[in-house]
mmCIF file of the N, C-alpha and C atoms, coordinates in Angstrom:
data_MODEL
# 
_entry.id   MODEL 
# 
loop_
_atom_site.group_PDB 
_atom_site.id 
_atom_site.type_symbol 
_atom_site.label_atom_id 
_atom_site.label_alt_id 
_atom_site.label_comp_id 
_atom_site.label_asym_id 
_atom_site.label_entity_id 
_atom_site.label_seq_id 
_atom_site.pdbx_PDB_ins_code 
_atom_site.Cartn_x 
_atom_site.Cartn_y 
_atom_site.Cartn_z 
_atom_site.occupancy 
_atom_site.B_iso_or_equiv 
_atom_site.pdbx_formal_charge 
_atom_site.auth_seq_id 
_atom_site.auth_comp_id 
_atom_site.auth_asym_id 
_atom_site.auth_atom_id 
_atom_site.pdbx_PDB_model_num 
ATOM 1   N N  . MET A 1 1  ? 0.850   -1.168  0.000  1.00 0.00 ? 1  MET A N  1 
ATOM 2   C CA . MET A 1 1  ? 0.000   0.000   0.000  1.00 0.00 ? 1  MET A CA 1 
ATOM 3   C C  . MET A 1 1  ? 0.894   1.229   0.000  1.00 0.00 ? 1  MET A C  1 
ATOM 4   N N  . GLY A 1 2  ? 0.644   2.183   -0.858 1.00 0.00 ? 2  GLY A N  1 
ATOM 5   C CA . GLY A 1 2  ? 1.425   3.410   -0.907 1.00 0.00 ? 2  GLY A CA 1 
ATOM 6   C C  . GLY A 1 2  ? 1.158   4.282   0.298  1.00 0.00 ? 2  GLY A C  1 
ATOM 7   N N  . ASN A 1 3  ? 1.928   5.341   0.441  1.00 0.00 ? 3  ASN A N  1 
ATOM 8   C CA . ASN A 1 3  ? 1.772   6.228   1.593  1.00 0.00 ? 3  ASN A CA 1 
ATOM 9   C C  . ASN A 1 3  ? 0.388   6.851   1.673  1.00 0.00 ? 3  ASN A C  1 
ATOM 10  N N  . ALA A 1 4  ? -0.190  7.202   0.526  1.00 0.00 ? 4  ALA A N  1 
ATOM 11  C CA . ALA A 1 4  ? -1.523  7.814   0.539  1.00 0.00 ? 4  ALA A CA 1 
ATOM 12  C C  . ALA A 1 4  ? -2.547  6.846   1.119  1.00 0.00 ? 4  ALA A C  1 
ATOM 13  N N  . GLY A 1 5  ? -2.482  5.573   0.722  1.00 0.00 ? 5  GLY A N  1 
ATOM 14  C CA . GLY A 1 5  ? -3.392  4.568   1.253  1.00 0.00 ? 5  GLY A CA 1 
ATOM 15  C C  . GLY A 1 5  ? -3.164  4.320   2.727  1.00 0.00 ? 5  GLY A C  1 
ATOM 16  N N  . TYR A 1 6  ? -1.897  4.330   3.124  1.00 0.00 ? 6  TYR A N  1 
ATOM 17  C CA . TYR A 1 6  ? -1.541  4.124   4.529  1.00 0.00 ? 6  TYR A CA 1 
ATOM 18  C C  . TYR A 1 6  ? -2.114  5.247   5.376  1.00 0.00 ? 6  TYR A C  1 
ATOM 19  N N  . CYS A 1 7  ? -1.976  6.473   4.891  1.00 0.00 ? 7  CYS A N  1 
ATOM 20  C CA . CYS A 1 7  ? -2.506  7.630   5.613  1.00 0.00 ? 7  CYS A CA 1 
ATOM 21  C C  . CYS A 1 7  ? -4.021  7.519   5.749  1.00 0.00 ? 7  CYS A C  1 
ATOM 22  N N  . THR A 1 8  ? -4.698  7.143   4.686  1.00 0.00 ? 8  THR A N  1 
ATOM 23  C CA . THR A 1 8  ? -6.147  6.988   4.720  1.00 0.00 ? 8  THR A CA 1 
ATOM 24  C C  . THR A 1 8  ? -6.542  5.930   5.736  1.00 0.00 ? 8  THR A C  1 
ATOM 25  N N  . PHE A 1 9  ? -5.810  4.824   5.749  1.00 0.00 ? 9  PHE A N  1 
ATOM 26  C CA . PHE A 1 9  ? -6.077  3.743   6.695  1.00 0.00 ? 9  PHE A CA 1 
ATOM 27  C C  . PHE A 1 9  ? -5.905  4.233   8.126  1.00 0.00 ? 9  PHE A C  1 
ATOM 28  N N  . CYS A 1 10 ? -4.794  4.921   8.398  1.00 0.00 ? 10 CYS A N  1 
ATOM 29  C CA . CYS A 1 10 ? -4.526  5.423   9.750  1.00 0.00 ? 10 CYS A CA 1 
ATOM 30  C C  . CYS A 1 10 ? -5.573  6.444   10.178 1.00 0.00 ? 10 CYS A C  1 
ATOM 31  N N  . CYS A 1 11 ? -5.964  7.309   9.264  1.00 0.00 ? 11 CYS A N  1 
ATOM 32  C CA . CYS A 1 11 ? -6.998  8.298   9.580  1.00 0.00 ? 11 CYS A CA 1 
ATOM 33  C C  . CYS A 1 11 ? -8.315  7.603   9.912  1.00 0.00 ? 11 CYS A C  1 
ATOM 34  N N  . CYS A 1 12 ? -8.615  6.545   9.183  1.00 0.00 ? 12 CYS A N  1 
ATOM 35  C CA . CYS A 1 12 ? -9.832  5.769   9.429  1.00 0.00 ? 12 CYS A CA 1 
ATOM 36  C C  . CYS A 1 12 ? -9.819  5.200   10.847 1.00 0.00 ? 12 CYS A C  1 
ATOM 37  N N  . ILE A 1 13 ? -8.682  4.692   11.273 1.00 0.00 ? 13 ILE A N  1 
ATOM 38  C CA . ILE A 1 13 ? -8.557  4.124   12.618 1.00 0.00 ? 13 ILE A CA 1 
ATOM 39  C C  . ILE A 1 13 ? -8.694  5.221   13.670 1.00 0.00 ? 13 ILE A C  1 
ATOM 40  N N  . CYS A 1 14 ? -8.028  6.341   13.460 1.00 0.00 ? 14 CYS A N  1 
ATOM 41  C CA . CYS A 1 14 ? -8.009  7.420   14.450 1.00 0.00 ? 14 CYS A CA 1 
ATOM 42  C C  . CYS A 1 14 ? -9.350  8.128   14.604 1.00 0.00 ? 14 CYS A C  1 
ATOM 43  N N  . GLU A 1 15 ? -10.095 8.242   13.542 1.00 0.00 ? 15 GLU A N  1 
ATOM 44  C CA . GLU A 1 15 ? -11.297 9.068   13.557 1.00 0.00 ? 15 GLU A CA 1 
ATOM 45  C C  . GLU A 1 15 ? -12.564 8.321   13.948 1.00 0.00 ? 15 GLU A C  1 
ATOM 46  N N  . ARG A 1 16 ? -12.476 7.043   14.130 1.00 0.00 ? 16 ARG A N  1 
ATOM 47  C CA . ARG A 1 16 ? -13.672 6.247   14.411 1.00 0.00 ? 16 ARG A CA 1 
ATOM 48  C C  . ARG A 1 16 ? -13.614 5.652   15.811 1.00 0.00 ? 16 ARG A C  1 
ATOM 49  N N  . GLU A 1 17 ? -14.764 5.558   16.446 1.00 0.00 ? 17 GLU A N  1 
ATOM 50  C CA . GLU A 1 17 ? -14.830 4.840   17.719 1.00 0.00 ? 17 GLU A CA 1 
ATOM 51  C C  . GLU A 1 17 ? -15.113 3.384   17.407 1.00 0.00 ? 17 GLU A C  1 
ATOM 52  N N  . TRP A 1 18 ? -14.125 2.535   17.650 1.00 0.00 ? 18 TRP A N  1 
ATOM 53  C CA . TRP A 1 18 ? -14.242 1.106   17.385 1.00 0.00 ? 18 TRP A CA 1 
ATOM 54  C C  . TRP A 1 18 ? -14.783 0.372   18.602 1.00 0.00 ? 18 TRP A C  1 
ATOM 55  N N  . HIS A 1 19 ? -14.466 0.906   19.770 1.00 0.00 ? 19 HIS A N  1 
ATOM 56  C CA . HIS A 1 19 ? -14.899 0.265   21.009 1.00 0.00 ? 19 HIS A CA 1 
ATOM 57  C C  . HIS A 1 19 ? -14.974 1.333   22.091 1.00 0.00 ? 19 HIS A C  1 
ATOM 58  N N  . LYS A 1 20 ? -15.888 1.175   23.031 1.00 0.00 ? 20 LYS A N  1 
ATOM 59  C CA . LYS A 1 20 ? -16.090 2.186   24.071 1.00 0.00 ? 20 LYS A CA 1 
ATOM 60  C C  . LYS A 1 20 ? -14.856 2.426   24.933 1.00 0.00 ? 20 LYS A C  1 
ATOM 61  N N  . ASN A 1 21 ? -14.040 1.394   25.149 1.00 0.00 ? 21 ASN A N  1 
ATOM 62  C CA . ASN A 1 21 ? -12.876 1.555   26.023 1.00 0.00 ? 21 ASN A CA 1 
ATOM 63  C C  . ASN A 1 21 ? -11.562 1.661   25.246 1.00 0.00 ? 21 ASN A C  1 
ATOM 64  N N  . GLN A 1 22 ? -11.638 2.108   24.001 1.00 0.00 ? 22 GLN A N  1 
ATOM 65  C CA . GLN A 1 22 ? -10.439 2.144   23.160 1.00 0.00 ? 22 GLN A CA 1 
ATOM 66  C C  . GLN A 1 22 ? -9.459  3.234   23.574 1.00 0.00 ? 22 GLN A C  1 
ATOM 67  N N  . LEU A 1 23 ? -8.209  2.979   23.259 1.00 0.00 ? 23 LEU A N  1 
ATOM 68  C CA . LEU A 1 23 ? -7.142  3.954   23.400 1.00 0.00 ? 23 LEU A CA 1 
ATOM 69  C C  . LEU A 1 23 ? -6.443  3.999   22.049 1.00 0.00 ? 23 LEU A C  1 
ATOM 70  N N  . VAL A 1 24 ? -6.346  5.183   21.459 1.00 0.00 ? 24 VAL A N  1 
ATOM 71  C CA . VAL A 1 24 ? -5.719  5.342   20.151 1.00 0.00 ? 24 VAL A CA 1 
ATOM 72  C C  . VAL A 1 24 ? -4.535  6.280   20.293 1.00 0.00 ? 24 VAL A C  1 
ATOM 73  N N  . ALA A 1 25 ? -3.398  5.865   19.749 1.00 0.00 ? 25 ALA A N  1 
ATOM 74  C CA . ALA A 1 25 ? -2.197  6.705   19.767 1.00 0.00 ? 25 ALA A CA 1 
ATOM 75  C C  . ALA A 1 25 ? -1.575  6.699   18.381 1.00 0.00 ? 25 ALA A C  1 
ATOM 76  N N  . GLN A 1 26 ? -1.380  7.882   17.823 1.00 0.00 ? 26 GLN A N  1 
ATOM 77  C CA . GLN A 1 26 ? -0.716  7.987   16.525 1.00 0.00 ? 26 GLN A CA 1 
ATOM 78  C C  . GLN A 1 26 ? 0.744   8.334   16.782 1.00 0.00 ? 26 GLN A C  1 
ATOM 79  N N  . HIS A 1 27 ? 1.640   7.583   16.150 1.00 0.00 ? 27 HIS A N  1 
ATOM 80  C CA . HIS A 1 27 ? 3.071   7.751   16.348 1.00 0.00 ? 27 HIS A CA 1 
ATOM 81  C C  . HIS A 1 27 ? 3.661   8.677   15.290 1.00 0.00 ? 27 HIS A C  1 
ATOM 82  N N  . GLU A 1 28 ? 4.863   9.176   15.558 1.00 0.00 ? 28 GLU A N  1 
ATOM 83  C CA . GLU A 1 28 ? 5.525   10.103  14.645 1.00 0.00 ? 28 GLU A CA 1 
ATOM 84  C C  . GLU A 1 28 ? 5.720   9.516   13.254 1.00 0.00 ? 28 GLU A C  1 
ATOM 85  N N  . ASP A 1 29 ? 5.910   8.194   13.167 1.00 0.00 ? 29 ASP A N  1 
ATOM 86  C CA . ASP A 1 29 ? 6.114   7.561   11.859 1.00 0.00 ? 29 ASP A CA 1 
ATOM 87  C C  . ASP A 1 29 ? 4.804   7.378   11.090 1.00 0.00 ? 29 ASP A C  1 
ATOM 88  N N  . GLY A 1 30 ? 3.685   7.813   11.685 1.00 0.00 ? 30 GLY A N  1 
ATOM 89  C CA . GLY A 1 30 ? 2.390   7.711   11.028 1.00 0.00 ? 30 GLY A CA 1 
ATOM 90  C C  . GLY A 1 30 ? 1.605   6.470   11.407 1.00 0.00 ? 30 GLY A C  1 
ATOM 91  N N  . SER A 1 31 ? 2.252   5.525   12.073 1.00 0.00 ? 31 SER A N  1 
ATOM 92  C CA . SER A 1 31 ? 1.541   4.320   12.494 1.00 0.00 ? 31 SER A CA 1 
ATOM 93  C C  . SER A 1 31 ? 0.600   4.650   13.649 1.00 0.00 ? 31 SER A C  1 
ATOM 94  N N  . VAL A 1 32 ? -0.354  3.773   13.863 1.00 0.00 ? 32 VAL A N  1 
ATOM 95  C CA . VAL A 1 32 ? -1.370  3.981   14.886 1.00 0.00 ? 32 VAL A CA 1 
ATOM 96  C C  . VAL A 1 32 ? -1.444  2.744   15.767 1.00 0.00 ? 32 VAL A C  1 
ATOM 97  N N  . LEU A 1 33 ? -1.540  2.963   17.064 1.00 0.00 ? 33 LEU A N  1 
ATOM 98  C CA . LEU A 1 33 ? -1.750  1.884   18.015 1.00 0.00 ? 33 LEU A CA 1 
ATOM 99  C C  . LEU A 1 33 ? -3.173  2.006   18.535 1.00 0.00 ? 33 LEU A C  1 
ATOM 100 N N  . LEU A 1 34 ? -3.943  0.948   18.370 1.00 0.00 ? 34 LEU A N  1 
ATOM 101 C CA . LEU A 1 34 ? -5.321  0.898   18.855 1.00 0.00 ? 34 LEU A CA 1 
ATOM 102 C C  . LEU A 1 34 ? -5.399  -0.201  19.900 1.00 0.00 ? 34 LEU A C  1 
ATOM 103 N N  . LYS A 1 35 ? -5.825  0.161   21.107 1.00 0.00 ? 35 LYS A N  1 
ATOM 104 C CA . LYS A 1 35 ? -5.981  -0.809  22.191 1.00 0.00 ? 35 LYS A CA 1 
ATOM 105 C C  . LYS A 1 35 ? -7.425  -0.795  22.662 1.00 0.00 ? 35 LYS A C  1 
ATOM 106 N N  . PHE A 1 36 ? -7.947  -1.984  22.919 1.00 0.00 ? 36 PHE A N  1 
ATOM 107 C CA . PHE A 1 36 ? -9.258  -2.098  23.541 1.00 0.00 ? 36 PHE A CA 1 
ATOM 108 C C  . PHE A 1 36 ? -9.420  -3.502  24.092 1.00 0.00 ? 36 PHE A C  1 
ATOM 109 N N  . SER A 1 37 ? -10.343 -3.650  25.013 1.00 0.00 ? 37 SER A N  1 
ATOM 110 C CA . SER A 1 37 ? -10.671 -4.956  25.583 1.00 0.00 ? 37 SER A CA 1 
ATOM 111 C C  . SER A 1 37 ? -11.972 -5.433  24.972 1.00 0.00 ? 37 SER A C  1 
ATOM 112 N N  . SER A 1 38 ? -12.044 -6.739  24.748 1.00 0.00 ? 38 SER A N  1 
ATOM 113 C CA . SER A 1 38 ? -13.268 -7.303  24.189 1.00 0.00 ? 38 SER A CA 1 
ATOM 114 C C  . SER A 1 38 ? -13.365 -8.771  24.576 1.00 0.00 ? 38 SER A C  1 
ATOM 115 N N  . ASN A 1 39 ? -14.571 -9.233  24.767 1.00 0.00 ? 39 ASN A N  1 
ATOM 116 C CA . ASN A 1 39 ? -14.791 -10.659 24.994 1.00 0.00 ? 39 ASN A CA 1 
ATOM 117 C C  . ASN A 1 39 ? -15.346 -11.321 23.731 1.00 0.00 ? 39 ASN A C  1 
ATOM 118 N N  . GLN A 1 40 ? -15.302 -10.605 22.621 1.00 0.00 ? 40 GLN A N  1 
ATOM 119 C CA . GLN A 1 40 ? -15.815 -11.094 21.338 1.00 0.00 ? 40 GLN A CA 1 
ATOM 120 C C  . GLN A 1 40 ? -14.649 -11.506 20.438 1.00 0.00 ? 40 GLN A C  1 
ATOM 121 N N  . LYS A 1 41 ? -13.965 -12.596 20.809 1.00 0.00 ? 41 LYS A N  1 
ATOM 122 C CA . LYS A 1 41 ? -12.748 -13.007 20.115 1.00 0.00 ? 41 LYS A CA 1 
ATOM 123 C C  . LYS A 1 41 ? -12.963 -13.221 18.620 1.00 0.00 ? 41 LYS A C  1 
ATOM 124 N N  . GLN A 1 42 ? -14.015 -13.915 18.240 1.00 0.00 ? 42 GLN A N  1 
ATOM 125 C CA . GLN A 1 42 ? -14.239 -14.198 16.817 1.00 0.00 ? 42 GLN A CA 1 
ATOM 126 C C  . GLN A 1 42 ? -14.495 -12.913 16.033 1.00 0.00 ? 42 GLN A C  1 
ATOM 127 N N  . MET A 1 43 ? -15.214 -11.990 16.626 1.00 0.00 ? 43 MET A N  1 
ATOM 128 C CA . MET A 1 43 ? -15.493 -10.726 15.956 1.00 0.00 ? 43 MET A CA 1 
ATOM 129 C C  . MET A 1 43 ? -14.204 -9.920  15.756 1.00 0.00 ? 43 MET A C  1 
ATOM 130 N N  . VAL A 1 44 ? -13.356 -9.885  16.775 1.00 0.00 ? 44 VAL A N  1 
ATOM 131 C CA . VAL A 1 44 ? -12.090 -9.159  16.670 1.00 0.00 ? 44 VAL A CA 1 
ATOM 132 C C  . VAL A 1 44 ? -11.179 -9.840  15.650 1.00 0.00 ? 44 VAL A C  1 
ATOM 133 N N  . PHE A 1 45 ? -11.163 -11.166 15.642 1.00 0.00 ? 45 PHE A N  1 
ATOM 134 C CA . PHE A 1 45 ? -10.378 -11.923 14.670 1.00 0.00 ? 45 PHE A CA 1 
ATOM 135 C C  . PHE A 1 45 ? -10.796 -11.548 13.245 1.00 0.00 ? 45 PHE A C  1 
ATOM 136 N N  . THR A 1 46 ? -12.085 -11.597 12.975 1.00 0.00 ? 46 THR A N  1 
ATOM 137 C CA . THR A 1 46 ? -12.608 -11.285 11.645 1.00 0.00 ? 46 THR A CA 1 
ATOM 138 C C  . THR A 1 46 ? -12.329 -9.831  11.277 1.00 0.00 ? 46 THR A C  1 
ATOM 139 N N  . TRP A 1 47 ? -12.517 -8.938  12.221 1.00 0.00 ? 47 TRP A N  1 
ATOM 140 C CA . TRP A 1 47 ? -12.276 -7.511  12.001 1.00 0.00 ? 47 TRP A CA 1 
ATOM 141 C C  . TRP A 1 47 ? -10.815 -7.267  11.644 1.00 0.00 ? 47 TRP A C  1 
ATOM 142 N N  . ALA A 1 48 ? -9.898  -7.843  12.415 1.00 0.00 ? 48 ALA A N  1 
ATOM 143 C CA . ALA A 1 48 ? -8.466  -7.654  12.160 1.00 0.00 ? 48 ALA A CA 1 
ATOM 144 C C  . ALA A 1 48 ? -8.065  -8.258  10.817 1.00 0.00 ? 48 ALA A C  1 
ATOM 145 N N  . MET A 1 49 ? -8.568  -9.440  10.503 1.00 0.00 ? 49 MET A N  1 
ATOM 146 C CA . MET A 1 49 ? -8.244  -10.082 9.226  1.00 0.00 ? 49 MET A CA 1 
ATOM 147 C C  . MET A 1 49 ? -8.728  -9.241  8.050  1.00 0.00 ? 49 MET A C  1 
ATOM 148 N N  . GLY A 1 50 ? -9.788  -8.508  8.244  1.00 0.00 ? 50 GLY A N  1 
ATOM 149 C CA . GLY A 1 50 ? -10.330 -7.667  7.181  1.00 0.00 ? 50 GLY A CA 1 
ATOM 150 C C  . GLY A 1 50 ? -9.397  -6.551  6.749  1.00 0.00 ? 50 GLY A C  1 
ATOM 151 N N  . PHE A 1 51 ? -8.437  -6.202  7.590  1.00 0.00 ? 51 PHE A N  1 
ATOM 152 C CA . PHE A 1 51 ? -7.474  -5.161  7.244  1.00 0.00 ? 51 PHE A CA 1 
ATOM 153 C C  . PHE A 1 51 ? -6.248  -5.720  6.530  1.00 0.00 ? 51 PHE A C  1 
ATOM 154 N N  . GLY A 1 52 ? -6.197  -7.036  6.374  1.00 0.00 ? 52 GLY A N  1 
ATOM 155 C CA . GLY A 1 52 ? -5.083  -7.656  5.652  1.00 0.00 ? 52 GLY A CA 1 
ATOM 156 C C  . GLY A 1 52 ? -3.738  -7.319  6.267  1.00 0.00 ? 52 GLY A C  1 
ATOM 157 N N  . ASP A 1 53 ? -2.767  -7.030  5.408  1.00 0.00 ? 53 ASP A N  1 
ATOM 158 C CA . ASP A 1 53 ? -1.419  -6.763  5.910  1.00 0.00 ? 53 ASP A CA 1 
ATOM 159 C C  . ASP A 1 53 ? -1.237  -5.332  6.412  1.00 0.00 ? 53 ASP A C  1 
ATOM 160 N N  . SER A 1 54 ? -2.320  -4.578  6.498  1.00 0.00 ? 54 SER A N  1 
ATOM 161 C CA . SER A 1 54 ? -2.239  -3.215  7.033  1.00 0.00 ? 54 SER A CA 1 
ATOM 162 C C  . SER A 1 54 ? -2.308  -3.189  8.553  1.00 0.00 ? 54 SER A C  1 
ATOM 163 N N  . VAL A 1 55 ? -2.544  -4.348  9.160  1.00 0.00 ? 55 VAL A N  1 
ATOM 164 C CA . VAL A 1 55 ? -2.678  -4.407  10.615 1.00 0.00 ? 55 VAL A CA 1 
ATOM 165 C C  . VAL A 1 55 ? -1.728  -5.460  11.180 1.00 0.00 ? 55 VAL A C  1 
ATOM 166 N N  . THR A 1 56 ? -1.222  -5.190  12.374 1.00 0.00 ? 56 THR A N  1 
ATOM 167 C CA . THR A 1 56 ? -0.423  -6.158  13.116 1.00 0.00 ? 56 THR A CA 1 
ATOM 168 C C  . THR A 1 56 ? -1.056  -6.318  14.489 1.00 0.00 ? 56 THR A C  1 
ATOM 169 N N  . VAL A 1 57 ? -1.501  -7.514  14.793 1.00 0.00 ? 57 VAL A N  1 
ATOM 170 C CA . VAL A 1 57 ? -2.047  -7.790  16.121 1.00 0.00 ? 57 VAL A CA 1 
ATOM 171 C C  . VAL A 1 57 ? -0.870  -8.055  17.051 1.00 0.00 ? 57 VAL A C  1 
ATOM 172 N N  . ILE A 1 58 ? -0.807  -7.312  18.131 1.00 0.00 ? 58 ILE A N  1 
ATOM 173 C CA . ILE A 1 58 ? 0.282   -7.454  19.093 1.00 0.00 ? 58 ILE A CA 1 
ATOM 174 C C  . ILE A 1 58 ? -0.141  -8.358  20.251 1.00 0.00 ? 58 ILE A C  1 
ATOM 175 N N  . LYS A 1 59 ? -1.299  -8.088  20.803 1.00 0.00 ? 59 LYS A N  1 
ATOM 176 C CA . LYS A 1 59 ? -1.837  -8.859  21.921 1.00 0.00 ? 59 LYS A CA 1 
ATOM 177 C C  . LYS A 1 59 ? -3.329  -9.027  21.717 1.00 0.00 ? 59 LYS A C  1 
ATOM 178 N N  . PRO A 1 60 ? -3.921  -10.013 22.263 1.00 0.00 ? 60 PRO A N  1 
ATOM 179 C CA . PRO A 1 60 ? -3.327  -11.094 23.044 1.00 0.00 ? 60 PRO A CA 1 
ATOM 180 C C  . PRO A 1 60 ? -2.574  -12.082 22.146 1.00 0.00 ? 60 PRO A C  1 
ATOM 181 N N  . ALA A 1 61 ? -1.624  -12.763 22.735 1.00 0.00 ? 61 ALA A N  1 
ATOM 182 C CA . ALA A 1 61 ? -0.778  -13.692 21.982 1.00 0.00 ? 61 ALA A CA 1 
ATOM 183 C C  . ALA A 1 61 ? -1.607  -14.767 21.285 1.00 0.00 ? 61 ALA A C  1 
ATOM 184 N N  . ARG A 1 62 ? -2.639  -15.245 21.934 1.00 0.00 ? 62 ARG A N  1 
ATOM 185 C CA . ARG A 1 62 ? -3.467  -16.305 21.347 1.00 0.00 ? 62 ARG A CA 1 
ATOM 186 C C  . ARG A 1 62 ? -4.148  -15.827 20.062 1.00 0.00 ? 62 ARG A C  1 
ATOM 187 N N  . LEU A 1 63 ? -4.653  -14.609 20.062 1.00 0.00 ? 63 LEU A N  1 
ATOM 188 C CA . LEU A 1 63 ? -5.277  -14.059 18.856 1.00 0.00 ? 63 LEU A CA 1 
ATOM 189 C C  . LEU A 1 63 ? -4.236  -13.905 17.755 1.00 0.00 ? 63 LEU A C  1 
ATOM 190 N N  . ARG A 1 64 ? -3.068  -13.431 18.111 1.00 0.00 ? 64 ARG A N  1 
ATOM 191 C CA . ARG A 1 64 ? -1.978  -13.291 17.145 1.00 0.00 ? 64 ARG A CA 1 
ATOM 192 C C  . ARG A 1 64 ? -1.635  -14.649 16.522 1.00 0.00 ? 64 ARG A C  1 
ATOM 193 N N  . GLU A 1 65 ? -1.552  -15.686 17.350 1.00 0.00 ? 65 GLU A N  1 
ATOM 194 C CA . GLU A 1 65 ? -1.257  -17.042 16.865 1.00 0.00 ? 65 GLU A CA 1 
ATOM 195 C C  . GLU A 1 65 ? -2.352  -17.542 15.925 1.00 0.00 ? 65 GLU A C  1 
ATOM 196 N N  . GLU A 1 66 ? -3.602  -17.282 16.268 1.00 0.00 ? 66 GLU A N  1 
ATOM 197 C CA . GLU A 1 66 ? -4.711  -17.727 15.422 1.00 0.00 ? 66 GLU A CA 1 
ATOM 198 C C  . GLU A 1 66 ? -4.695  -17.013 14.071 1.00 0.00 ? 66 GLU A C  1 
ATOM 199 N N  . ILE A 1 67 ? -4.347  -15.745 14.071 1.00 0.00 ? 67 ILE A N  1 
ATOM 200 C CA . ILE A 1 67 ? -4.244  -15.008 12.811 1.00 0.00 ? 67 ILE A CA 1 
ATOM 201 C C  . ILE A 1 67 ? -3.087  -15.551 11.981 1.00 0.00 ? 67 ILE A C  1 
ATOM 202 N N  . CYS A 1 68 ? -1.960  -15.835 12.616 1.00 0.00 ? 68 CYS A N  1 
ATOM 203 C CA . CYS A 1 68 ? -0.817  -16.426 11.902 1.00 0.00 ? 68 CYS A CA 1 
ATOM 204 C C  . CYS A 1 68 ? -1.206  -17.758 11.270 1.00 0.00 ? 68 CYS A C  1 
ATOM 205 N N  . GLU A 1 69 ? -1.909  -18.580 12.016 1.00 0.00 ? 69 GLU A N  1 
ATOM 206 C CA . GLU A 1 69 ? -2.334  -19.884 11.500 1.00 0.00 ? 69 GLU A CA 1 
ATOM 207 C C  . GLU A 1 69 ? -3.277  -19.720 10.309 1.00 0.00 ? 69 GLU A C  1 
ATOM 208 N N  . GLU A 1 70 ? -4.196  -18.799 10.404 1.00 0.00 ? 70 GLU A N  1 
ATOM 209 C CA . GLU A 1 70 ? -5.123  -18.556 9.296  1.00 0.00 ? 70 GLU A CA 1 
ATOM 210 C C  . GLU A 1 70 ? -4.371  -18.071 8.057  1.00 0.00 ? 70 GLU A C  1 
ATOM 211 N N  . CYS A 1 71 ? -3.387  -17.222 8.255  1.00 0.00 ? 71 CYS A N  1 
ATOM 212 C CA . CYS A 1 71 ? -2.582  -16.727 7.127  1.00 0.00 ? 71 CYS A CA 1 
ATOM 213 C C  . CYS A 1 71 ? -1.787  -17.859 6.482  1.00 0.00 ? 71 CYS A C  1 
ATOM 214 N N  . ARG A 1 72 ? -1.267  -18.777 7.299  1.00 0.00 ? 72 ARG A N  1 
ATOM 215 C CA . ARG A 1 72 ? -0.561  -19.941 6.746  1.00 0.00 ? 72 ARG A CA 1 
ATOM 216 C C  . ARG A 1 72 ? -1.502  -20.796 5.898  1.00 0.00 ? 72 ARG A C  1 
ATOM 217 N N  . LYS A 1 73 ? -2.712  -21.003 6.389  1.00 0.00 ? 73 LYS A N  1 
ATOM 218 C CA . LYS A 1 73 ? -3.701  -21.776 5.630  1.00 0.00 ? 73 LYS A CA 1 
ATOM 219 C C  . LYS A 1 73 ? -4.014  -21.096 4.302  1.00 0.00 ? 73 LYS A C  1 
ATOM 220 N N  . MET A 1 74 ? -4.183  -19.787 4.346  1.00 0.00 ? 74 MET A N  1 
ATOM 221 C CA . MET A 1 74 ? -4.493  -19.043 3.126  1.00 0.00 ? 74 MET A CA 1 
ATOM 222 C C  . MET A 1 74 ? -3.338  -19.117 2.133  1.00 0.00 ? 74 MET A C  1 
ATOM 223 N N  . ALA A 1 75 ? -2.114  -18.973 2.627  1.00 0.00 ? 75 ALA A N  1 
ATOM 224 C CA . ALA A 1 75 ? -0.944  -19.043 1.748  1.00 0.00 ? 75 ALA A CA 1 
ATOM 225 C C  . ALA A 1 75 ? -0.851  -20.421 1.098  1.00 0.00 ? 75 ALA A C  1 
ATOM 226 N N  . GLY A 1 76 ? -1.132  -21.468 1.864  1.00 0.00 ? 76 GLY A N  1 
ATOM 227 C CA . GLY A 1 76 ? -1.116  -22.818 1.317  1.00 0.00 ? 76 GLY A CA 1 
ATOM 228 C C  . GLY A 1 76 ? -2.188  -23.022 0.261  1.00 0.00 ? 76 GLY A C  1 
ATOM 229 N N  . LYS A 1 77 ? -3.315  -22.433 0.492  1.00 0.00 ? 77 LYS A N  1 
ATOM 230 C CA . LYS A 1 77 ? -4.428  -22.564 -0.446 1.00 0.00 ? 77 LYS A CA 1 
ATOM 231 C C  . LYS A 1 77 ? -4.122  -21.905 -1.787 1.00 0.00 ? 77 LYS A C  1 
ATOM 232 N N  . TYR A 1 78 ? -3.390  -20.814 -1.737 1.00 0.00 ? 78 TYR A N  1 
ATOM 233 C CA . TYR A 1 78 ? -3.096  -20.066 -2.956 1.00 0.00 ? 78 TYR A CA 1 
ATOM 234 C C  . TYR A 1 78 ? -1.709  -20.360 -3.507 1.00 0.00 ? 78 TYR A C  1 
ATOM 235 N N  . GLY A 1 79 ? -1.041  -21.366 -2.945 1.00 0.00 ? 79 GLY A N  1 
ATOM 236 C CA . GLY A 1 79 ? 0.202   -21.859 -3.520 1.00 0.00 ? 79 GLY A CA 1 
ATOM 237 C C  . GLY A 1 79 ? 1.435   -21.026 -3.279 1.00 0.00 ? 79 GLY A C  1 
ATOM 238 N N  . THR A 1 80 ? 1.463   -20.250 -2.199 1.00 0.00 ? 80 THR A N  1 
ATOM 239 C CA . THR A 1 80 ? 2.679   -19.492 -1.900 1.00 0.00 ? 80 THR A CA 1 
ATOM 240 C C  . THR A 1 80 ? 3.173   -19.832 -0.520 1.00 0.00 ? 80 THR A C  1 
# 
């Protein structure tokens, strides 16, 4: 994604309320950290996957592992 797309993505994250208890921090490099608590693991998994490689899940570790596993399955399915 080019810088213009990255900026649009970051602005989308910063300007929207994703969760009532969210914390959003925009860094000098333009990246954004979004933190929130949720008991809706499947919904968060699907939401994060929808952003493709524009998002990096940091925590919880279990969600990160599940996303990695799903990406491995997808890569295998498409032959890469």
